[in-house]
Each structure stands twice: as C-alpha cells, then as structure tokens.
C-alpha positions in Angstrom: 1.0 140.4 -46.0 0.2 137.7 -43.5 2.0 137.4 -40.2 3.1 134.1 -38.8 1.7 133.4 -35.3 5.3 133.0 -34.0 5.8 136.7 -34.8 2.6 137.8 -33.1 4.3 140.5 -31.0 5.0 142.4 -34.2 1.3 143.3 -34.5 -0.5 146.2 -32.9 -4.3 146.4 -32.8 -6.3 149.0 -31.1 -9.6 147.2 -30.4 -10.8 143.7 -29.6 -9.1 141.6 -32.3 -11.7 138.8 -32.0 -14.5 141.4 -32.7 -12.5 142.7 -35.6 -12.0 139.3 -37.0 -15.8 138.7 -36.9 -16.6 142.0 -38.5 -17.6 142.2 -42.2 -15.0 144.9 -42.6 -11.5 143.6 -42.1 -8.7 145.6 -40.7 -6.5 147.8 -42.9 -2.8 147.0 -42.5 0.0 149.4 -42.1 3.4 147.7 -42.3 6.4 149.7 -41.2 9.8 148.4 -42.5 12.4 149.8 -40.1 16.1 149.5 -39.4 17.1 149.9 -35.8 20.3 151.8 -36.7 18.6 154.1 -39.3 18.0 157.7 -37.9 15.0 158.1 -40.2 13.5 154.8 -39.0 13.9 156.1 -35.5 12.0 159.3 -36.4 9.1 157.5 -38.0 8.9 154.9 -35.2 8.9 157.6 -32.5 6.0 159.4 -34.1 4.0 156.2 -34.5 4.8 154.9 -31.1 4.4 158.0 -29.0 1.7 159.8 -31.1 -0.2 157.7 -33.5 -0.6 154.6 -31.3 -2.0 156.4 -28.3 -4.4 158.3 -30.5 -5.7 155.1 -32.1 -6.1 153.4 -28.7 -8.2 156.4 -27.6 -10.3 155.9 -30.7 -10.6 152.1 -30.4 -14.3 152.2 -31.3 -13.7 154.4 -34.4 -10.5 154.8 -36.5 -8.6 152.4 -34.2 -11.1 149.6 -35.0 -10.2 149.8 -38.7 -6.4 149.6 -38.7 -3.6 147.5 -37.5 0.2 148.1 -37.5 2.9 145.5 -38.3 6.6 146.0 -37.4 8.8 144.7 -40.2 12.6 144.2 -39.8 14.5 145.9 -42.6 18.1 144.7 -42.1 20.4 146.9 -44.2 23.9 145.4 -44.8 25.6 148.8 -45.3 25.0 149.1 -41.6 26.9 145.9 -40.5 25.5 146.0 -36.9 21.9 146.1 -38.4 22.0 142.3 -38.3 22.9 142.2 -34.6 20.3 144.6 -33.4 17.5 143.0 -35.4 18.5 139.6 -34.0 18.1 141.1 -30.6 14.6 142.5 -31.6 13.7 139.0 -32.7 14.9 137.4 -29.5 12.8 139.9 -27.5 9.9 139.3 -29.8 10.2 135.6 -29.0 10.2 136.3 -25.3 7.2 138.7 -25.6 5.2 136.0 -27.4 6.1 133.4 -24.7 5.1 135.9 -22.0 1.8 136.8 -23.8 2.9 140.4 -23.6 3.6 142.0 -27.0 4.2 145.4 -25.5 7.6 144.1 -24.3 8.8 144.0 -28.0 7.5 147.5 -28.7 9.0 148.9 -25.5 12.4 147.3 -26.4 12.2 148.7 -29.9 11.5 152.2 -28.5 14.5 151.9 -26.2 16.7 150.5 -29.0 15.8 153.3 -31.3 16.5 155.8 -28.5 19.9 154.3 -27.9 20.7 153.5 -31.6 23.9 155.5 -31.7 25.4 153.0 -29.2 25.2 150.4 -31.9 26.3 152.4 -34.9 29.7 151.8 -36.7 32.0 153.7 -34.5 30.7 152.2 -31.3 30.8 148.6 -32.4 33.8 148.3 -34.8 36.2 147.3 -32.1 33.7 145.3 -30.0 33.5 141.5 -30.0 30.2 140.3 -31.5 29.1 138.5 -28.4 29.9 141.6 -26.3 27.4 143.6 -28.5 24.8 140.9 -27.9 25.5 141.1 -24.2 24.8 144.9 -24.2 21.6 144.3 -26.2 20.4 141.6 -23.8 21.1 144.0 -20.9 19.1 146.7 -22.6 16.2 144.4 -23.1 16.1 143.4 -19.4 16.4 147.0 -18.3 13.3 148.2 -20.1 11.1 145.2 -19.2 10.9 145.8 -15.5 12.0 142.3 -14.8 9.7 140.6 -17.3 12.6 139.7 -19.6 15.7 137.9 -18.4 19.0 139.2 -19.9 20.6 135.8 -19.8 17.7 134.2 -21.8 18.0 136.9 -24.5 21.8 136.5 -24.6 21.6 132.7 -25.0 19.3 133.2 -28.0 21.9 135.6 -29.5 25.3 134.1 -28.5 27.6 132.6 -31.1 29.5 129.6 -29.8 33.2 129.8 -30.0 33.9 126.2 -30.9 32.8 124.1 -34.0 29.6 122.1 -33.7 29.6 118.3 -33.4 29.6 118.0 -37.2 32.5 120.4 -37.5 30.5 123.4 -38.7 32.0 126.8 -37.9 29.1 128.7 -39.5 26.6 127.9 -36.7 24.4 131.0 -36.4 22.4 131.4 -33.3 18.9 130.6 -32.0 17.2 133.4 -34.0 19.0 132.9 -37.3 16.1 131.1 -38.9 13.7 133.9 -37.7 16.0 136.4 -39.3 15.9 134.6 -42.6 12.1 134.7 -42.6 11.8 138.4 -41.9 14.4 139.2 -44.5 12.5 137.1 -47.1 9.3 139.0 -46.2 10.9 142.3 -47.2 12.4 140.9 -50.4 9.1 139.4 -51.3 7.5 142.9 -51.6 10.6 144.6 -53.0 11.5 146.7 -50.0 15.0 148.1 -50.4 15.5 150.8 -47.8 14.2 152.0 -44.5 11.8 153.4 -43.6 9.3 152.0 -46.0 5.6 151.9 -45.3 3.1 149.5 -47.0 -0.6 150.1 -46.8 -2.8 147.0 -47.5 0.2 145.3 -49.1 1.3 148.1 -51.4 4.3 150.5 -50.9 3.1 154.0 -50.1 5.8 156.6 -50.8 3.6 159.5 -49.7 4.2 158.5 -46.0 7.4 160.2 -44.7 9.5 159.9 -41.6 8.9 163.7 -41.2 5.1 163.2 -40.9 3.6 164.5 -37.6 1.0 162.5 -35.7 -1.7 164.8 -37.1 -0.6 164.0 -40.7 -0.7 160.3 -39.9 -4.2 160.5 -38.5 -5.5 162.7 -41.3 -4.1 160.2 -43.9 -5.6 157.2 -42.0 -9.0 158.9 -41.8 -9.1 159.3 -45.6 -7.7 155.9 -46.4 -8.7 153.4 -43.7 -12.4 153.4 -44.7 
C-alpha cells in the first residue's frame, strides 16, 4: 500500500532511496501493523528494530537494497488507551517529518513499547486523559535528546476543556484526522488484530511475533528477490 508523504517517518529504507527508485527492481514492502499496548506487538517490534533493522543496514548493498519497512498503527478498541498512545505516535511522527529526522519516530516507538505497561488499563483508568497525553509528551521529549519539545507534542494531543466557537464539544485534537487515515488504512486491507504483517500488500500469517532475527533474515532472503 502507498504511504502518504505526510507519514514519511513511518518508512524505513536501508539504502539510497533515490537509487532504489531509479532501479528496475522496486523495493519489496513489509508492513507491520502494531498496537503500542499489545505485548506481542512489542515483541515483534523489538526483534525488528534491534535485530533485523541493523542487519539490513549492514547489508545495504544486498538484501537491504531490496526491502523497506512501513510502520502501521493498529488501534485496538478493547485496549481503550490504544487510541491515546497512537495519537502520541502520530504527533511524534509529525515532529519527525518536520525535523527531517524519521529516526525520532522509531526511537519514540521503541521507548513506548518498552514502557507500554505504564499505559495499560490499570495504569490509566483513574487518570485524566490530558494527563496521559502529558506523560506521553514527556516521554517523547526524553528519548529525543532535545530534538522534540514536550510542549509541542502535548499541544497536538491536548483536548480543550471548553466548547468550540460553534458550540461543539466533540472537538478531537490536532492529530485526529491523521488517526482517521491510519485506521482506514488497516480497515482497507482487512487487518483485525496486532501484530499483523503484510508483504507486498498481502497478509502473511507465517510471520510470527516469536520469530528471531535469524528467521526474519532467512525469510527475507527467500522472498525479497
């Protein structure tokens, strides 16, 4: 599936993208649909981010030149806080694009997966929504080494506490429209749960959250040809 330029930080490539675009052999695409408060999503992301990604970067002239990864937000309503944490991911993604530094989004995602229990049911049920957003904005700033401003992220997430000028009390926030778009992307391809992996646009149920880096690389060698 295509990726809108506004979501560019969701893409990971491992060689010169301009050279890849000019090549007669286009990149294979791995789309990982993940929920920030899903333990199995965390397991898959950690393997990809700490194992597969460095391996592909090391092989940028070989396997890495034939594949790209796309992060897809899979909001799952049975985890009510899923909406809030993915809104934070989208706010950080926006900041990463503005800064020309997509790594900021991936670093934040890694930190959020690591701290996911802090945003699960028991730890948010008695917390005011804007307070959860404030914690998420602080987390984003803390992992960016000063490249992301917590107040900027919070302002993109904050829900105002008074009706709008036209009397609306269902106002959303600055990333509500982005959230609608990423949810539509998952629905369009029939993704229901996380983690789900698509390869070249098709769901691949062989790929598991329990896969090791070696299993990922072996599978990519066979299929990204």
